[in-house]
N, C-alpha and C positions, 0 to 999 in steps of 0.2 A: 887486746883481746876483749870481747864483750862479756865473757862469763865472769871475769874477775876485775871489774873496773875499780874496786876499792883497794886492790892489792897490786900496786905498780911493780913490785919486785917480781911477780909471776909473769909479767909481760916482758920482762927484760931478757930472759935467757931460756934456752931449751932445757938446760940442766934443771932449773927450778920448776919448769913445767912437768918434767918427767918425775921429779921427786914428789910433787903434789899429786900426780896421777897415780903413782905407785902407792903413795900414802893413803889415798882414798880407796884404792883397790884393796890394800891390806886391811883397812878399817871395815870395808864391806865384807871381806872374807872372814875377818875375826868375828864380826857380829853374826854372820851366817853360821859360823862354827859354834858360837855360844847358843844360838837358837836351836841348832841341831842337837847339841848336848842336852839342853833342857827337854826337847822332845824325846830323846832317848831315855831320859830319866822317867818321863811319863809312861813310856812303853814298858820300861823295867818295872815300874810300880804295878801296872796292870798284869804283867807276866807273873810277878810274885803273888798277887792276889789269886790268879788262876791256879798257880802251883800249890799254894798253901791252903786255899779254901775250896775251890771248885773241884779240882781233880780228886782229892780224897773223898769228897761227897759223892762224886760220880762213881768212883770205884766201889764205895759201900753200897750205893744204889744198885749197881750191877750185880753185886753179890746178893743183895736183898731180892732182886727180881729173879735170880737163879733159884734161890731157896724157895720163894713163894711158888714158882712154877713147879718145882719138884714136890712140894707139899700137895699141889693139885694133881700132879701126875701119879703120885703114890696113892692118893685118895681114889683115883680112877682105877688103879690096879686092885685096890681092896674091894671096890664095888663090883668089878667085873670078873673076878676069879672066885672059884669055889674051892680051890686047893688050899688046905690049911697052911702049908709051908709058905706058899706064895703070899697069902694074906698076912701071915705073921711077919714075913720079910718086908712087905710094903708098909705095914703099920710101924715096924721098927725104923725103917728109913724115914717115914713121914714124921715120926716123933723126933728123930735127929735133926731133920730140916726145920721143924717147928722150934726146936731149941736154938738152932742157928739164927733163926729169924729174930728171936728175942734179943740175942746178943748183938746182931746187926742193927736192930732198931735202937738199942742203947748207944752204939757207936755213932749212928747217924744223928741222933738227937743232939749229941755233943758238937756236931759239925754245922748245925743249922745256924745261918748267919743273917737271915732277912725275914721280915714278917710274911712276905709272899711264900717263901720256902716253908715257913712254919704252918701257914694255912694249908698248903699242899700236903704236908706231912700229916697234919691233923685229919684231913679228909682220908688219907690212906689208912691211918690208924683206925678210924671209924669203920671203913669198909672191911679192913682185915678182921676187926672184932666181930662184925656181922657175919663174915665168911666162916670164921672159926665156930661161932655159935650155931650156925646152920649145918656145918660140915660134921661136927662131932657126932650128933645122933645118927647120921646116915651111915657112918663107918661101923657101927655096932650091929647093923641089920644083916640080913641074909644076902649072899652074893646074888647079883642079877635082879634084885628087887626093882620092879619097874617104876615104882613111885620114887625110890631113892635115886635111880638113874635119871628120872625126869627132873627132879630137883637139882641134881648135880649138873645136868646139862643146860638148865635154864637159869634158875635163880643164882646158883653159885657161879655159873659162867659169867653172868652180868657183873657180879661183885668182883670177880677176878680180872675183868677187862678194864675196869676203871683206872 
């Protein structure tokens, strides 16, 4: 046989050829299994990172988005209604969501794991501080004030979309 000129024992019998062929097949299969195991370990490492780092962050960000939306919604209720009970309820709800936002921000800050994520969070924090600074004076004004509604629908809308 031309494939094994240095191994005369393999040329001699079919039994030896089959043993060599099955041995090589087993070796190839075992090395493929080892490679597959190594790849699965890599996949597991990535899955653990997603489970332990990303999903908790995404969950907190979803709650943070909900709370910021409801701060804005209740701010709109305050600006658009003249009924004292409705205004008081909206202000109470807005204050509750604002408290939730501070707790959620603290939870999220503990989960930040990369410089890029830190930059995005810092941009959000600056935009949120600007929003709160501009929003607070509007809420103490009279209901339906055109200037307050204009500011709420332009400047504050731009800050909340970022």
